[in-house]
N, C-alpha and C positions, 0 to 999 in steps of 0.2 A: 694407490692406497694413501690415506692421509698420514701426515707426519705424526710422530709419537706425541708431540706437544700440542697438536691441533685439538681444539675443543669444538665439538659439533653440537649444535642446538637444533632440535626439531621444533619448528615454529608452532605446530599444532599442540605438541606436548607442553611447550613453554607457556603458551597462553592458558591452557587448561590448568596448569599448576600454580598460577600466580593469583593473588587476591585482585579483585577488580580495582584498578588504580584510578587516580585522579585524571590521568591522561585518557583512559577509556571512558570515564564519565564525561569528559569534554566532547569526545567523539559522539557519545550517546546524545548529549544535549544539542549539538549541532544537527544531528539527524532528526531529532524530535522537532526542531524548529523547521526543518525542510518539510517534514510530513505534515506538521500543523498548517503551514502555509498552503500545502497541497490540498488539504481538506477545506480550508477557508475558500480558496479560489474555485475549487470544484463545486462547492455548494452555493457559492455566492449568486449564481444565475437563478437558482430556484427561489431565493429570498427576494430578488428584485423583480421576479416575473410579474407579480400583481401590479407593480408600478409601471412596467412596460406596457401592459394591457391598457392601463388608463391613459398614459401619456401619448402613446403612438396609436391608440384606438385600433388594436388588433384583436382578432378572435383567439380563443384559447388554443385551438388546434394549430394555429400559425406559429405558436411558440415552440413547437416540437423541434424544428431545425436549430433554434437558438439553444434550447436545453440540451440537445445532443451533439452540437458542434464540437464542444470541448472533449466529448467522449470519443469522437473519431480521432481527434488529435492525441488523446491519451493512449489510444490503441496504437497509433502509428509511432508515437514517441517511445512507448515501452518496447515494441517489437524491434525497433532500430537500436535502442540504447543498450540492450542486453549484450548482443554480440560485440558491440563497440567497447563496452566496459570490460568484457572478458579479454579483449585484445589489447586495449590501450589503457585500461585502468578505470577505477571507480571515480576518483576525484575529478579528473578532467571532464567526464560526462556530467557529473553533478554540477560543476561550476557553469557549464554551458546551459544545462537544463534550467537551473534557477534563474539565470540571467534572461533567458527567453521568456520564462514565466512572468517575470517582473515587467519587462518591456511591453509584452503583448497585453497584459492586463491594464497597464496604463493607457495604451492605445485604445483598448476597448472602452475605456471610460469616456472617450471623446467621440464615440460613434453617434451618428445622427440618423441612421436608418437600420433596418433589420439586417440587410445584406452585410454592411460593414461590421456589425456586431457579431454575426455568424463567422465571418472571416477571422476576426481577432480572437474570438473564443476558440476557434480551431487551433490557431497558433499558440494560444495559451495552453491548450491541451497537449501540444507537442512537448512543451517544457515540463508540464505536470507529469506526463506519462514517462518521461525519461528520469525524472527526479525520484519518484517513489521507489521503484525497484532497486535502484542503486543505493538509496539510503538504507533500505532493508538489508541489502547484501553487505554493505560496509559495516553496519551494526553487528550483524551475525558473525562476520569474520574477525571481529575483535572481541567476541564473547567466548568465555570458557563453555565447552559443550554442555556441561551439566547445568548451566544457567541460560543457555541460548534461547530457548522458547520464552522464558520469563522476560528476559531483557528485550528481545525483539518484539514481543507482544506489547510490552510497556511502551517502547518507542513508537510502535504503530498506533497506539492510542492517540498520538498526536493528530492522526487523520480525523477521526470522529470529533475530537476536541476542537480542531480547527473548523470543522463544519458547524459544530454547535456555536462556537464563538462567532462565526459568520452570521448565524441567525440572531444572536443577541446584539451584535454590532449593527446589523442591518436594521433591526427594530428600532434602534436609537438614532442611527445616522440618516436613514431615509427621510423621516419626517423633518429633520433639521437641515440636511444638506442635499437631499436628493439621492436617487439610486446610483448616480455616477460616482459618488464619493466612496461607495463600497468597493467598486472596481479599482479606483485610484489607490485606496489603502492596500488592496491586494497586489498592487504593482510596486509601490514604494518600498515596502518592507522586504520583499525578496531581493531587491537591488542592494539594500544595506547588508543583507545576509551574505550575498556573494562576496563582499569584501572580507567579512569575518572568516568565511570558508577558505578563501585564498590564503589567508594568513595562518589559520589554525588547523585546518583539516588535513590529516595525513592520507597518503595512499594506503590501500589495504596491504598489510604486511604479508598476508597469505597470497595475495595476487602477485606481489613482488617475488616471493620465494618460488612460486609456481612458474614464473617466467625467467628464473635464473638471474635476478637482479644482483648487482654488486653486493657483497657481504657488508660493506661499510654502510650502505643505505639501509639495509635491514637492521643492522646493529644499532644505528641511531634511533630508530623507531622503537625497537624492543627495549632499549635502555630506558625509555620513558615509562615503560611498564614496570621494569625491575632492573636495578643496576647490575644484577648478575649476568646480564647479556653482554656487558662491555668486554668481557674476556673471550668471547666466542670468536672464532676465525672462520667458521664454516656453518652454513645454515641449510637445512633440508625441510621439506614439507611432505610428511607421510600422512595420507588421508585416511589410513586405517585399512584393515584387511578383513577378509572373512566372507564377504558376500559373493554370491555366485556370479559368474560371467562378468567380472569387472571390466570397465572401459579403460584401456591403457592410455597413458598420457600421449603416446605417439599416435593414437587413433584420431586425435583431433580435439578441439576445444569447443565450448559454446554449444552451437546447434548440434554438432556431431554427438556430444554427450547426451543432450536432452532427448534426442530422437534415437539413441541406441536401443537395441532390443532390451537391455537391462532396465532402462528407465522409462520406456515408452508407455506402458500401461499406467504407471503412476503419473506420468505427465498428462495423459488424457483425463484421468480422474481429477487431477488438480484443476485442469482447465474447466471441466464441466462444473465443478463445485464453485469455483470463483465466478464463472459466468452467471450461474443461477443466483448466487448471493448478490451480485450487482444488479440483476433484474429487480430484486426486491429493494435494494438500497436506493438506486437512482430513481426507480419508479415512484417511491414514496417521498424521498427528499426533494425531488423536483415538483411533485404534484400535490403533496399533502397540504401545503399552505392554501392552495386554491381549493382543494376538496373540502377542507374544514371551513374555509370562508363561505363557500357555496352552501354549506350545511347550516349556516346561520351564525357562525362564530365571527367576531370582529376580526378585521385583518391583522391588527397587532397581536391579539390573543392567538390567532391561528398560527402566526409566525413563531411566537414563543413556544407554543405547544409542539410545533413541528421540530423546533430546535432541540427538544428533549430526545428525539429519536436518535440522532448521531451521538449525543452526549453519553448515552448509555454504554458506549464502547469501552469504558474503563473496566468493565467486567473481564476484558481480555487479559488483564494482569493476573487475575485468579486462574484463568484458563492456562496461561503460560506456565504458572507454577505447577498446575496439574499435569500439563504436557511433559514437563521435565521429570515427573515422577511416575507417570502411568503411561499406557499406550496412547501416544499423541493422536493418532488417527481417530480412535474411538471417542476421545474427549471432544474433538472438533465435530464429529458426526452427531454426537448427542446434542451439541449446541444448535445444530441446524434442525434437529427434530423439535426442540423446544421453540425455535423460531417459527416453525409452521403453525403451531398452536397459538402463539402470542400474536402473530400478525392477523390471524383470523379474528381474534378477540377484539382488535381495534375496531373493526367494522361493526361489532355489536355494541360498542361503547360510544359511538358518535352521537352527539346530541346531549350528552351528560358531561359537562366540562370537567368535573372532579374525577370521575372514573376514567374519562378519556385521557386526561393528563397522566394519571398513573399508568394506564395501559400502554400509552405510547412510550413512556420511559422504560417500562419492563420489556416491551417488545424490542425497543432499541438496544437494550442491554444484551439480551440473548442473541439478537441478530448480529450486532456488531462484534460481540464476543467471538462468535463462530467465524465471521468473515475476516476479522482482524487477525485471527490465528492462522489463516491459510498462508500468508507470506512466511511466517516462521516455520510452518510445516514444510513449505517448499525449500527454505534455506537449510533445514535439517536433512532434507531428502537428497539434494544434489551436492556433488563434490565441488571444490574450488574452481576447477577448470570449466565447469558449466553452471556455476551457481548464479551468476548475474543473468545469464541467458535464461535459465530455468525460472527464476523468480520473475524476470521482466516479461517473458512470454506468457506466463500464467496471468500476470496482471494485464498484459496487452490483449490477449484473447478474451479475458474476462470483461474488458471494457466494452466489448460488443454486447455483453449482457446488459450493461448500463444503457446502451443505446436502445436495445430491445425493450428494456423496462420503461424508458421514457415514452416510446411510441406505443407500447402496450397500454399504459394507463391513459394516454391520449385517445386511443381507439375505444377503450372501455367507456371513457367519458362521452365520446361522439355517439356511441350507441345508447347513451342515457341509461346505463345500468345503475342499479342502486349502490349505495356506499358499501353495504354488506357484501354484495357480489364482487365488487372491486377488490376488497381485502381478502375474500375467499380465494379469488384467482391468484392474488399475490402471495398466498401461503404455499401454493403448489411447488414453486421453484425450490423452496427450502427442503421439501421432501426429496426432490431429485438430487440436490447437493449432498444430503445425508447419505443417500444410496451410493453416490460416487465415492465418497470417502470410505464407506464400509467396504466397497469393492477393492479400493487401494490397500486397505489394511489386510484384507483376506488374501489377495492374489499378488500384490506388488512386492518388490524387494525391500529389504530394510534400508534405511538411509545411510549416507556417507560410505558408499562402497569404495573399495580401493581403486585408485586411478593412477597408480604409479607414484614415484618419488621424484620430486624436483629438488635440485641442489643449487646453492649459491656458494661460490668459492671466493677466496681472496681475502685481502686484508683491507 
């Protein structure tokens, strides 16, 4: 039993009860930068694809391995990083991931053939895949639960923003400096960010509490959120109670939590939704510049119009606000239903630059709004002991949807199907994603079930 003068703080209750501090805004800003670079590097290959075709004299279908190489790396990086982060911490994995991203992107800029570019894009993907889920997890774990979806969605907007910035930067840099400059920029900036992260980014305080870290270490971090934590001598992490068949802390962490009977159905539904969303995102972001160029639009204009598709992801901020106030699953599912109709309409607007520009932006807004909300939905669903693994594995399995989307559009092009048919086919995955989220809402457990109480003692 604790001494009478011992002051205990529950980490979850403490974070929920404090105003969002400058310290938390700094964490948010660093995670936004990570995700923004992730979006930039992920989309860069699609924007330089037309230049590769011209310089290396390769056929469009031959680009499929290059366009999908990073996606294989993304899947591998995400699947490995989640369990590692749940065991060793979010910060260490993030530092390694961003460093790998920067070095590999710089190396890719010096590639002189397709094979070398494929290899370095795969390695870049390993870093990208490990960085994204841990940035989402770290952000979520420093958020009050009543604002978690809003803040996490806002942070995740860095991904489509980075992809859009990549389009605008590529449209300017490629004519002046060549396609290699885009990859070089995507390598230098992450290496600078690694230094800032090493100096400023803290470990997740929830992760520390769940692993029984020394109380002094937790106290130092929480004191930067509120000085009221300085007098505490004991810290606990109570994940909440009330859900059926909770997973006990002793039953395991990471993968054991994600695949427990309590979370399994929700896990599978999240995987299906994220997979289908990335079929659409990568199929269009990688091939839309080429599709539009082949339809008679100038290469520069095709790149700029395509860049509007990921830019629309800022709608996720509104969705995050709605998710915090209403049934989060249904909000996201509705976004995917709207996506299906909007993607179909793109195919009807090709050939008319004005309507096409507006349609691409609207489709990108609803599509990225729904897709960008899924990491927040996963972060809300899993407890601390399995959160990094749950988010990372959803992103990792989903990356195979990106691979499928790239090859799907390549195959549709090989069969010489019309533009309208291509966009009709690309609308179907959105309907499947919506169905998966509706099933999770109807049959799955509520989020943040009890997983036991972790305690940190000492002075």
